[in-house]
N, C-alpha and C positions, 0 to 999 in steps of 0.2 A: 504494498498500500503506500500510495506518497501523499505525506504529509507536511501541510504549511503553516507554519508558526510567524504568527507578525507580532510584535514586540514595540509598542507605542512609548518610548523613553522622550524624558526631557531632553535630550540633546539630539539622537538621531531616533527614526522608526526605522525597524528592522525585520525583513523577512528572510526566513530559513526555510529549505525545504528539504525534507527528508527523506531516504527512502526506510520501511519500516519493516521487518520481519518479527512475528513474535513480540520479544521485548527487548529486541535488538534494531539498532539504525545505524544508517551512516547519512553522512550531508553530503546533497547531490548540489545545490549553490547556495551563496548566501547574496542579498542585496541589503542596499542601506542611503537613506535619503536622509541627511543632516537638516532636520526641521528645526530644529532649535525651539520648541513648544515653549520652554521656559521664558524664553525671549519675550513671550506674547502675555506674560502674566503678571500684571498690575493688580496690589490688592488683594493678592490670592485670587482673582478671579482670570480665567484665562478668554483672552478676547476673542471677536469674532474673529479677527482675520488668522487667529491663531488655530480656530477650529476648522477654519477653510483649510489651513495649509496641511492639517491633521488629513482631513477628506482628501485633500488631492494626491496626499502621498498616498492614503488606503486607494483609492482610485488607480492611481498608477499599479498597485500593485495587483489590484485587482485583474486589470488587463494582462497584466503577466502571467498570472492563474488561470485565467479564461483561456488565452492563449493555449497553454499547456495543459490546458484540460485537468486542472487539480481541483476537485470538489472536497478535498478533506482540509480546513482550514479553520486554525483558530487563532483569534484575535485577543491580547490581553494589554494593560496599562499598568505602568508603574507611577511612580511620583508625578509624571506629568500629567494625568488625570487625579491621582489619588490627592493632591496637596494641594487644589483647588477647590472652592468654595461653589461653583457650579459645576459640580461632576455630572449632576443629573440630566442637566443642559447639555453638554459636550456629548454623553453618550447617546441622547436622544436625536441629536443632529448629526451626527455622524451614522448612526443607525437608519435616519431617514434617506442621509445621502449614498449609503454603501452598500446596507442591507448587514451589515456587521456588526453583532452584540457583544462589545468592546466587556472584557470580564478584567477588573479592577482589583488588582493584588493588593493585600496589606503591606506595610514594611517587613513584617514577620514572615509573611508568606515569600515574599520578594527574595528575603535573605537566607530562608530554608531552602528553595528551589534553586538559587543559585548554588547554594552549596552541594545540593545533590547533582545538578549538573555539571559541575567541576569534577566531582568526584566520579563521575563516568570516565573521565578520561585517566585521573593520578589516582586514585585507589590510596590515598594515604591514609595513615591511622590518629596523627594527631597534630594539632596546629591551630592555625587562626586561618578564616577566609575574610577576603574584603571585595565588594564590588562599590567601585566610585562612580555613581550615576552622574546624569546631568542636572540633579536636582534632589540626591538621596546619595546617603554612604551605608551601607549594608554590611556588618562585622558578623561574623560566628566564630565560636570557639569548639573545636571538637574534639574527643579523645575516645579512644580504641574506638573509631570509625562512628561515634555517635554525636551529635551535636550536643553542646552542652550549656551554652549562653547562647543568644541571638536577639540583634536590635536593628533598628535602621534609624539615622540619624538625619535630621532633615536639610543636608546642606548636599552640595554635588559642585562640579565644575562649572558648570553654568552659571547656576544660581550665585556662586561666591562669585565670578567674572563679575554679572550683575551689581552685586551690592560692595563690592568692594573696590573697584577696578576704573578707573576714569577715562584711561586710553586702552590702546589693543595691547599692550604689555603693561605689566605693573611696574609701577616706580618705586620710589623708597616709601612713599606714602602707603601705599596699594599694599606694598607687601607686608608692611606692618598692619593693615587693617586685614588681610588676608589671615595671617598668622594668628592674628587675637581671636577671629571670628571661629575658626577651626577649632584652636585650644578649649575655646569657651564651649564650643556647640560638641564636639567629640570628646567625651571622656570614657573611660572604661569602669565606672563605678557600680555596674551591672555584672561584672565578670569578677572571678577572681584572675588578681593582677599579676599571677605568675607569669614569668617571663614566655614567650612565645617564639621559638630560635625561627620557625618556619610560617611563613603567610603563603596560601595560596590567593593570587590575585585573578578576577576576571575582568571583562568590562573594555569600554574602549580607552580608558586612564592608564590601565596596565598594558594593555597591547601597544599605547605609544609609547610608556614609558620603557618598555622592552626593545622597542625599533630605535629609539634615543639611544639607549645603554649600547644598542648592538653596534651603532654607526660611531657613538663617542667615543667607546674604548677600544672598537675592532673585535668585537666578539663575534663569535661564529654565529650564523642566523640559525643554526640548531641548536642553541644554546638558548633553554628558555626561562632562565632563572639571572636575578637581579641581585648582586649583596648590598648591603646596608652602606660599605665605603662607595660604592658606583652610584648608588643614588644620591648621596650627600654631595660626591662629586658633581653630578650631573647639575643637581639643583642648583649647587653653588652657582657653577658656569652661567645655567640660564636665566639666574636672578641678578647677574653682576652688570646688566645694562650695555654689555658691549654688543657691537653691531655684530660680531660674531657669533653670538648667543641668538639674536634674532633672523638673522639670516639661517640658520640649521635649522630652527622653528617652520619658517616657510618654505625650508627647501623638504623636509621629511614629513612636517605634520601640517600643510598650510590649513587645513579645514579644522585643524584644533587651535589656529594660531592664537585664539584668546583664552581657551580653556583650559590649552596645558600646562601653565604652572599652576593656576589655581588647585588641577588634580595631583599634580605631583608634591605638591604642598600638603595636600590630605594624606597620600601614600607616606610621605616621610614622618608625618606626626604621627600614622599610627605605627610606623617601625619603630620611632621612640617610643610611643607608648606599650607597645609589646616588648621592647628591648631585641626586634628580630633581626636575627642575622640572614635573611634569606627570602626573596622573593620568588614563587616560582608561579609562572602565568599561564593558564588554561584555557585552551581554544573554546572549552564548554562553557556554558552560565544559565542564565536564569531560562534560557529558551529549551536548552537542552533539560533540564529539571524541571521543567513544564510538559516537555514532551514524555517524559520518563513517568511523572507522577498523577498527571492529569489525563494525559492519552493512552500509555502504554501500561501506566500502572505500574512501573518498573520500581522497585524501591529497594535501597540497601542500607 
């Protein structure tokens, strides 16, 4: 069976098509549209233009799926529609325009499904899981293959940019605001604060960080891990204000030019909180977790 999953995020809207057989799956293709829905939110309300942007992206994906004759389609939203006051209105307009009945994942559901998805690839026993999105950040700690503590924080790379940064790239004042907001919002009072040497990262910020590290340090493209020293070094360089830093971002991550540094600072903050030594980036995340738990009923 071919199964499509559409994930309406705060920064990007993503379509993934899978081939499934029993409890097993393989990815056929991925597509994304950098819709930036968090940029359309004012006073916790997603504007009409933002809802139209979401509908346009979904209709684009719908056209692709109709061409491929894909009938099995699930659509969910995370903080993009969860953290707004007009969720019902947005869902209703999207349903009228596209026929899709969008499921809204809670922060806890997003965290656990992201963890489940990552473990389909990595099968790790213990550590911490991190997903930095456009408007939320999910953290799960796990031990002996079981989630222990999990939560969602209401900040992400795009919402931080809108709140704290005045220009395209953050200057000294913006960096101070970013670090203050991150440290005030993301704390680990909810967990046993024992050090977690290993963090599993998913999502656009983690993947972008890995690509930047591979280029900046000359790492192999087959290496999917980042050390604490590498992350600190990259953050120091990218926040230096040097032209070479902005050039590197534009060269490697042009579509994340405004959100990369806010996302990396969240990653660095969580690294320090957990006294982590290494991040492993998984190619799977919340979409694969949703596929396994809600579609294939595959549970580990």
